C-alpha positions in Angstrom: 0.0 0.0 0.0 2.8 2.3 0.9 4.4 1.6 -2.5 1.2 2.4 -4.3 0.9 5.7 -2.4 4.5 6.5 -3.2 3.9 5.9 -7.0 0.8 8.1 -6.9 2.7 10.9 -5.2 5.5 10.6 -7.8 3.0 10.7 -10.6 1.4 13.8 -9.2 4.8 15.3 -8.8 5.7 14.7 -12.4 2.4 16.3 -13.5 2.9 19.3 -11.4 6.5 19.7 -12.5 5.4 19.3 -16.2 3.0 22.2 -15.9 5.3 24.4 -13.9 8.3 24.0 -16.2 6.6 25.2 -19.4 7.9 28.7 -19.8 5.2 31.4 -20.4 6.9 32.4 -23.6 6.8 28.8 -24.9 3.2 28.4 -23.8 2.2 31.6 -25.6 3.8 30.5 -28.9 2.1 27.1 -28.8 -1.2 28.8 -28.2 -0.6 31.3 -31.0 0.3 28.4 -33.3 -3.1 26.9 -32.6 -4.9 30.2 -32.8 -5.8 30.0 -29.1 -8.0 27.0 -29.9 -7.9 23.3 -29.5 -5.7 21.8 -32.2 -8.2 19.0 -32.9 -9.7 20.3 -36.2 -13.1 18.8 -35.4 -13.2 20.7 -32.1 -11.5 24.1 -32.1 -12.7 24.9 -28.6 -11.6 28.2 -27.3 -12.7 28.2 -23.6 -9.8 26.5 -22.0 -6.5 25.0 -23.2 -4.1 22.4 -21.9 -0.5 21.9 -23.2 0.1 18.3 -24.1 3.5 16.8 -24.7 3.6 14.8 -28.0 6.7 12.9 -26.6 5.6 12.4 -23.1 7.4 14.4 -20.4 7.8 11.3 -18.2 9.7 9.6 -21.1 12.0 12.6 -21.6 10.0 14.8 -23.8 11.0 18.5 -23.5 9.0 21.6 -22.9 9.6 22.9 -26.5 7.3 24.4 -29.0 7.8 21.5 -31.3 6.9 19.0 -28.6 3.8 20.7 -27.3 0.3 21.0 -28.7 -2.7 22.9 -27.4 -5.7 20.8 -26.5 -8.9 21.6 -24.8 -9.5 19.6 -21.5 -12.1 17.4 -23.2 -9.9 16.4 -26.2 -6.9 16.0 -23.8 -8.9 13.5 -21.8 -10.0 11.7 -25.0 -6.4 11.3 -26.0 -5.4 9.8 -22.6 -8.4 7.5 -22.8 -7.2 6.3 -26.2 -10.0 7.8 -28.2 -7.7 10.2 -30.0 -4.5 8.3 -30.9 -1.0 9.8 -30.7 -0.6 9.6 -34.4 -3.6 11.9 -34.9 -2.0 14.5 -32.6 1.2 14.4 -34.7 -0.9 15.0 -37.9 -2.8 17.9 -36.2 0.5 19.4 -35.1 2.2 19.1 -38.5 -0.7 20.7 -40.3 -0.9 23.5 -37.8 2.8 24.2 -38.3 2.7 24.1 -42.1 -0.6 25.9 -42.6 0.3 28.4 -39.9 3.4 29.3 -41.8 1.5 29.8 -45.0 -1.8 31.3 -43.8 -3.2 33.2 -40.9 -5.7 31.8 -38.4 -8.6 33.2 -40.5 -7.3 31.4 -43.6 -7.2 28.1 -41.7 -10.7 28.6 -40.4 -11.9 29.4 -44.0 -10.5 26.1 -45.2 -12.3 24.2 -42.5 -15.5 26.2 -43.1 -15.5 25.4 -46.8 -15.2 21.7 -46.0 -18.5 21.6 -44.1 -20.3 18.5 -45.4 -23.0 19.3 -48.1 -22.1 23.0 -47.9 -23.0 24.8 -51.1 -20.3 27.0 -52.7 -19.8 30.2 -50.9 -21.1 33.2 -52.9 -19.1 36.4 -52.4 -18.3 39.7 -53.9 -15.0 40.7 -55.5 -13.8 41.8 -52.1 -14.7 38.4 -50.7 -12.5 36.7 -53.4 -9.6 38.7 -52.1 -10.2 37.3 -48.6 -9.3 33.8 -50.1 -6.5 35.1 -52.3 -3.7 33.2 -50.6 -5.7 30.0 -50.5 -6.6 30.4 -54.1 -2.9 31.0 -55.1 -1.9 27.9 -53.2 -4.3 25.7 -55.2 -6.5 24.8 -52.2 -9.4 27.0 -53.1 -11.0 27.9 -56.4 -13.4 30.6 -57.6 -15.6 31.2 -60.6 -17.9 34.0 -61.8 -21.4 33.4 -60.5 -23.4 36.3 -61.8 -22.7 39.7 -63.5 -26.0 41.6 -63.9 -24.4 44.1 -66.4 -21.7 44.9 -63.9 -24.1 46.1 -61.2 -23.8 43.1 -58.9 -20.9 40.8 -59.7 -20.6 37.7 -57.5 -18.3 34.7 -57.4 -18.6 31.2 -56.0 -15.8 30.0 -53.7 -15.1 26.3 -53.0 -12.3 23.9 -52.2 -10.3 22.4 -55.0 -9.9 18.6 -55.1 -6.5 19.1 -53.5 -7.9 21.3 -50.8 -10.7 18.9 -50.0 -8.4 15.9 -49.8 -6.0 17.8 -47.6 -8.7 18.8 -45.1 -10.1 15.3 -45.1 -6.7 13.9 -44.3 -6.2 16.5 -41.5 -9.6 15.7 -40.0 -8.9 12.0 -40.1 -5.6 12.3 -38.2 -4.2 9.6 -40.5 -0.5 10.1 -41.3 -0.6 7.9 -44.3 -3.6 9.7 -45.8 -1.8 13.0 -45.3 1.3 11.7 -46.9 -0.7 10.6 -50.0 -2.1 14.1 -50.4 1.3 15.7 -50.0 2.9 13.4 -52.5 0.2 13.6 -55.1 0.9 15.6 -58.3 -2.3 17.7 -58.5 -1.1 19.9 -61.4 -2.4 17.5 -64.1 -5.7 16.7 -62.3 -7.1 20.2 -62.1 -6.4 23.9 -62.6 -6.4 26.3 -59.8 -9.4 28.1 -61.0 -12.3 27.2 -63.2 -14.2 29.6 -65.4 -17.9 29.3 -66.0 -20.3 31.4 -68.0 -21.9 34.1 -65.9 -25.5 33.6 -65.0 -27.7 36.6 -65.4 -29.9 37.2 -62.3 -33.2 39.0 -62.9 -33.8 42.1 -60.8 -37.0 42.0 -58.8 
């Protein structure tokens, strides 16, 4: 019994030491990386964040930005119960790092928004197209002219390209092999970045 109590105390000591040793500057950068949201793309909770060590602290993992990921308490608990596997956390982390370097938080949110199941193409004005400019240039999003109305009301449809849809699907799945397939695929011969369609004239009422 004494041995069990001793092990419990040591476990609590490790947990306390783990949280105390994460420097505020490191914690801040990890939270910024995740957009102050849970790194699980199907969650994105903003109410409270834990810092989880990808390589466990007890096994020698360091308190570094590369080894930490922001998780809400619920998803953190799901991981420790085995519902969210460690592999998925590595996928979430790698996508946050790569997408975070290329786009801002709003751009990442726009990608996830466009991937909403059965979501119709987003209809926007010319200014709205500019909001997606970096995603369009990267080949993850495409736009086409939706309506012209003699230049009085010009609108465009925004949607994911095939590449963008596959990338987000792999991200959401947390499957490293699926993500690797998307990254290794040559998309250039499969589709163009943009598609042009004939404008539809919308009658004024």
